[in-house]
C-alpha positions in Angstrom: 136.5 -143.1 -61.2 139.6 -145.3 -60.8 140.1 -144.7 -57.1 137.5 -144.0 -54.4 138.9 -142.0 -51.4 137.4 -143.0 -48.1 138.1 -141.0 -44.9 136.5 -143.9 -43.1 136.9 -147.3 -44.8 133.3 -148.5 -44.2 130.3 -146.5 -43.1 126.6 -147.4 -43.0 124.6 -145.2 -45.4 127.7 -144.2 -47.3 127.0 -142.7 -50.7 130.1 -144.3 -52.3 127.9 -145.9 -55.0 126.8 -142.4 -56.1 130.3 -140.9 -56.5 130.7 -142.0 -60.2 127.3 -140.6 -61.1 128.1 -137.2 -59.5 131.4 -136.7 -61.2 130.1 -133.6 -63.1 130.5 -131.9 -59.7 134.2 -132.8 -59.3 136.1 -129.7 -58.4 133.1 -128.0 -56.7 132.9 -126.0 -53.5 130.8 -128.4 -51.5 128.9 -128.4 -48.3 127.7 -131.6 -46.7 125.1 -130.8 -44.1 124.8 -134.4 -42.8 128.4 -135.4 -43.6 128.7 -138.9 -42.1 131.9 -140.3 -43.7 132.0 -137.4 -46.2 132.4 -139.7 -49.2 131.3 -137.1 -51.7 133.7 -134.4 -50.5 136.6 -136.8 -50.3 136.2 -137.6 -54.0 134.7 -134.6 -55.6 135.2 -131.4 -53.7 137.8 -128.6 -54.3 136.8 -127.1 -51.0 134.5 -128.5 -48.4 132.4 -127.8 -45.3 131.7 -130.9 -43.4 128.9 -130.6 -40.8 127.5 -133.4 -38.6 125.6 -133.3 -35.3 127.4 -136.4 -34.0 130.0 -135.0 -31.7 132.4 -137.9 -32.5 132.2 -137.4 -36.2 133.1 -133.8 -35.5 135.9 -134.9 -33.2 137.3 -137.4 -35.7 137.4 -135.0 -38.6 138.7 -132.1 -36.5 141.6 -134.3 -35.4 142.0 -136.6 -38.4 145.8 -136.4 -38.2 145.7 -137.9 -34.7 144.0 -141.2 -35.8 146.1 -144.2 -34.9 146.4 -147.0 -37.5 149.0 -149.6 -36.5 150.6 -152.0 -38.9 148.2 -154.7 -37.8 144.9 -154.3 -35.9 143.5 -157.5 -34.5 140.3 -158.8 -33.1 141.8 -158.5 -29.7 142.6 -154.9 -30.3 139.0 -154.3 -31.5 137.5 -155.5 -28.2 140.2 -154.0 -26.0 140.1 -150.5 -27.5 136.5 -149.9 -28.3 135.7 -149.2 -24.7 138.7 -146.9 -24.1 138.4 -143.2 -23.6 140.3 -142.6 -26.9 138.4 -145.2 -29.0 137.7 -142.6 -31.6 141.5 -142.4 -32.4 141.2 -146.0 -33.7 138.1 -145.4 -35.7 139.7 -146.1 -39.1 140.3 -149.7 -38.0 137.2 -150.1 -36.0 135.0 -149.1 -38.9 136.7 -151.6 -41.2 135.8 -154.4 -38.8 132.4 -153.2 -37.7 129.2 -155.0 -38.6 127.7 -153.4 -41.8 129.9 -150.3 -41.3 127.7 -149.2 -38.4 129.0 -146.1 -36.5 127.5 -146.1 -33.0 128.7 -145.1 -29.6 127.5 -144.6 -26.0 129.0 -143.4 -22.8 130.9 -146.7 -22.6 132.6 -146.1 -26.0 132.2 -147.6 -29.4 129.5 -150.3 -29.2 129.3 -152.0 -32.5 129.8 -155.8 -32.9 132.3 -157.1 -35.4 131.3 -158.3 -38.8 129.8 -161.7 -39.1 132.4 -164.3 -39.7 135.8 -164.5 -38.1 138.2 -161.6 -38.7 141.6 -162.1 -37.2 143.1 -158.7 -38.2 143.3 -155.9 -40.7 146.3 -154.0 -42.1 145.3 -150.6 -43.2 148.3 -148.3 -42.7 148.8 -147.8 -46.5 145.1 -147.1 -47.1 145.0 -144.6 -44.2 148.1 -142.8 -45.6 146.2 -142.3 -48.9 143.1 -141.0 -47.0 145.2 -138.8 -44.8 146.9 -137.2 -47.7 143.6 -136.5 -49.4 142.2 -135.0 -46.2 145.2 -132.7 -45.8 144.8 -131.6 -49.4 141.1 -130.8 -48.9 141.5 -129.1 -45.5 137.7 -129.2 -44.9 136.0 -126.8 -42.5 134.4 -129.0 -39.9 131.3 -128.0 -38.0 129.0 -129.5 -35.3 125.7 -127.7 -35.9 122.2 -128.3 -36.8 121.8 -128.1 -40.6 119.5 -125.1 -40.1 122.1 -123.2 -38.1 124.8 -123.2 -40.9 125.5 -119.6 -41.8 124.0 -118.7 -45.1 127.4 -117.3 -46.3 128.7 -120.9 -46.2 126.0 -122.1 -48.6 125.9 -119.3 -51.1 127.0 -120.4 -54.6 128.1 -123.8 -53.4 127.0 -127.4 -54.0 125.0 -128.3 -51.0 124.5 -132.0 -50.2 121.6 -133.2 -48.1 121.5 -136.7 -46.7 119.1 -136.6 -43.7 117.6 -139.5 -41.8 115.0 -140.7 -44.3 111.4 -140.0 -43.3 109.3 -143.0 -42.5 112.3 -145.4 -42.3 113.2 -147.5 -39.3 116.5 -146.1 -38.0 117.9 -145.2 -34.6 118.3 -141.5 -35.3 114.6 -141.2 -36.2 114.0 -141.7 -32.5 115.3 -138.2 -32.0 112.1 -136.8 -33.5 113.7 -135.2 -36.5 111.4 -132.3 -37.7 110.7 -133.2 -41.3 108.4 -130.2 -41.9 111.1 -127.9 -40.9 113.7 -129.8 -42.9 111.7 -129.7 -46.2 111.0 -126.0 -45.7 114.8 -125.5 -45.3 115.4 -127.5 -48.5 113.1 -125.2 -50.5 114.7 -122.1 -49.0 118.1 -123.2 -50.5 116.8 -122.4 -54.0 118.4 -119.1 -55.0 121.1 -119.5 -52.4 123.0 -122.7 -53.3 124.4 -123.2 -56.7 123.2 -126.8 -56.8 121.3 -128.9 -54.2 121.9 -132.6 -54.2 119.2 -134.4 -52.2 119.3 -138.0 -51.1 116.2 -139.6 -49.8 113.6 -142.2 -50.8 112.0 -141.5 -54.2 108.6 -141.2 -52.5 109.7 -138.6 -50.0 111.3 -136.5 -52.7 108.2 -136.6 -54.9 105.7 -135.9 -52.1 107.7 -133.0 -50.5 109.3 -131.3 -53.6 106.8 -132.4 -56.3 109.6 -133.5 -58.6 110.8 -136.8 -59.8 114.2 -138.2 -58.8 116.9 -138.4 -61.4 118.3 -141.8 -60.5 117.2 -144.5 -58.0 118.5 -147.7 -56.6 117.2 -150.4 -54.3 118.3 -149.8 -50.8 120.1 -152.5 -48.8 118.4 -153.4 -45.6 119.3 -155.6 -42.6 116.9 -157.4 -40.4 113.2 -157.6 -40.6 112.4 -154.2 -42.1 111.5 -153.9 -45.8 113.7 -152.2 -48.4 112.8 -149.0 -50.3 114.0 -147.1 -53.3 116.9 -144.6 -52.5 117.0 -141.7 -54.9 119.0 -138.6 -55.8 117.3 -135.3 -56.8 119.4 -132.5 -58.1 118.1 -128.9 -58.1 120.1 -126.3 -59.9 122.5 -126.2 -62.8 124.1 -129.0 -64.7 122.1 -132.2 -63.9 119.1 -130.0 -63.4 115.7 -131.2 -62.2 113.1 -128.4 -62.1 
């Protein structure tokens, strides 16, 4: 693909590297149950349901037209605005300057350090205009539910994308005691409901829980002291079918 649309310019765990591989699904009715930055829908979907448990992801995508992107966003703006009540309105700029594209917040606001190295400013108004136009064209349905609570009617006959917190990996959201047994039962229940199921996880998790091999793998990027792993995509259903 010549152009990658990004509703958020940088986002940890983004599946941007997978967009080109998944182009057979361009023009699909898509549901992302752990949407994050929604990179697959922004580039491939004809219609889209974006679901995420994070209340601020929900707020951002429910009010995307209210995001504020000035002509120039400086380091001073970053530190001044990240603790404001309306920090989420500046998220397009904050994410561009955040360390490793991390999206993290607390009761005190957006609490991500800036990228390593000195960044004086970013100018993203033109990029945001492109992203906003694509968002307005897509008109996604935005939800803030557990993946298991999505109405079945929204899943029927659609391409369902699953990108959960990966089992056995060190990540902050694993501390929330994600129920993996429940999740894998849910994945299996989608067969016969969804047109296609696109599953991201480690190759080992997919093999051990679904009994199938992944179609494509890549080495995962890691930060800090934790070892890397092999990220994989498994596709159940028509087209790039893995039975």
